C-alpha positions in Angstrom: -47.9 -31.0 44.3 -46.1 -29.0 46.9 -42.6 -27.8 46.4 -40.9 -29.8 49.2 -42.4 -33.1 48.0 -41.6 -32.4 44.4 -38.0 -31.5 45.1 -37.6 -34.6 47.3 -38.9 -36.9 44.6 -36.7 -35.4 41.9 -33.6 -35.6 44.1 -34.3 -39.1 45.5 -35.5 -41.0 42.5 -35.9 -38.6 39.5 -32.6 -37.3 38.3 -33.2 -38.2 34.7 -36.8 -36.9 34.8 -35.6 -33.6 36.3 -33.0 -33.1 33.5 -35.7 -33.9 30.9 -38.1 -31.4 32.4 -35.5 -28.7 32.5 -34.4 -29.4 28.9 -38.1 -29.0 27.9 -38.2 -25.6 29.5 -34.8 -24.5 28.0 -36.1 -25.3 24.5 -39.2 -23.2 24.9 -38.3 -20.3 27.1 -35.4 -17.9 27.9 -33.7 -19.1 31.0 -31.4 -16.6 32.6 -28.7 -18.0 34.9 -28.5 -15.6 37.8 -26.0 -17.7 39.8 -24.2 -20.6 38.0 -23.8 -23.9 39.8 -21.4 -23.4 42.7 -20.3 -25.5 45.6 -20.4 -24.4 49.2 -20.7 -25.8 52.7 -23.9 -25.7 54.8 -24.4 -26.6 58.5 -26.8 -29.5 59.2 -29.2 -29.1 62.2 -30.3 -32.0 64.3 -32.8 -32.1 67.1 -31.5 -33.6 70.3 -34.4 -35.8 71.7 -33.8 -35.5 75.5 -33.9 -31.7 75.8 -35.6 -31.2 72.4 -33.0 -28.6 71.5 -31.4 -28.0 68.1 -27.7 -28.3 67.5 -25.4 -28.4 64.5 -24.1 -31.9 63.7 -21.6 -30.8 61.0 -21.2 -29.5 57.5 -22.1 -30.9 54.2 -21.0 -30.0 50.6 -23.9 -28.6 48.5 -24.3 -27.3 45.0 -26.5 -24.3 44.5 -27.9 -22.7 41.3 -30.3 -19.7 40.8 -32.1 -19.0 37.5 -34.8 -16.6 36.3 -37.6 -17.4 33.8 -39.9 -14.4 33.0 -40.4 -12.7 36.3 -39.9 -15.7 38.5 -36.7 -16.9 40.2 -35.9 -20.5 40.9 -33.3 -22.1 43.2 -31.8 -25.6 43.1 -29.7 -27.0 46.0 -28.4 -30.5 46.2 -26.0 -32.3 48.5 -22.5 -33.0 47.1 -21.3 -31.9 43.7 -24.0 -32.2 41.0 -24.1 -29.1 38.8 -26.6 -30.7 36.3 -29.2 -31.7 38.8 -28.8 -28.4 40.7 -29.5 -26.4 37.6 -32.4 -28.6 36.5 -34.0 -28.2 39.9 -33.6 -24.4 39.7 -35.3 -24.3 36.3 -38.1 -26.6 37.4 -38.7 -24.4 40.5 -38.8 -21.2 38.3 -41.2 -22.9 35.8 -43.6 -23.7 38.6 -43.4 -20.2 40.1 -44.0 -18.8 36.6 -47.0 -21.2 36.1 -45.8 -22.4 32.7 -48.2 -24.8 30.9 -45.6 -27.6 30.8 -45.8 -28.0 34.6 -49.4 -29.3 34.4 -48.3 -32.5 32.5 -45.4 -33.0 34.9 -48.0 -33.9 37.6 -48.2 -37.5 36.2 -44.5 -37.9 36.0 -44.2 -36.8 39.7 -46.9 -39.2 40.7 -45.0 -42.1 39.1 -41.9 -41.0 41.0 -43.9 -40.9 44.2 -44.9 -44.5 43.7 -41.3 -45.4 42.9 -40.0 -43.8 46.1 -42.7 -45.5 48.1 -41.7 -48.9 46.7 -38.0 -48.2 47.4 -38.8 -47.2 51.0 -40.9 -50.4 51.4 -37.9 -52.5 50.2 -35.7 -50.8 52.8 -38.3 -51.3 55.5 -38.6 -55.0 54.6 -34.8 -55.5 54.7 -34.7 -53.9 58.2 -37.6 -56.0 59.4 -35.9 -59.2 58.2 -32.9 -58.6 60.4 -34.8 -57.3 63.4 -34.5 -59.3 66.6 -37.8 -60.4 68.2 -37.1 -60.7 71.9 -40.5 -62.1 72.7 -39.8 -65.3 70.7 -36.3 -65.8 72.2 -35.9 -68.5 74.8 -33.7 -68.3 77.8 
C-alpha cells in the first residue's frame, strides 16, 4: 500500500490502530526521536478553477514529529494538536522505510480501514443525495 493512502487511512479512521502499530514497533526496536512533537503553522494551497492557478487560502495548525529507526527516518504530520498520533505516524513511516517484518501483517489492518473509510464516505454521499434538489421533478 502506498504511503499517501496509508497515511490518509490512519488519520481519517485509524487513530487507535496507528497507536497500536507504533507501540508494537517501540517494544521491539530502538526508536530515536529526532524531533519531538511540535506545533506549527502551514499554508494551505487551493486551486482556483477559473484560471487554474494556485493560491493560499490560509493557515492551519499542524503537529509534526520526526523519528529514526535503524537507518530510516520517518515523519508524522497531522492537522491540529495531536502529539500521540503524529508520533505514531512517524514511527509507522520509519518502519515501512526500514522494511520491518511487522509491516507485512499491517496490510490486512489497513485493508479493513480502507473498507471502513469507504463505508463512511458512502454514508456521507447518501446524506447529501437525500437533501439534493431534483429540478427535473419540480413543477411550476
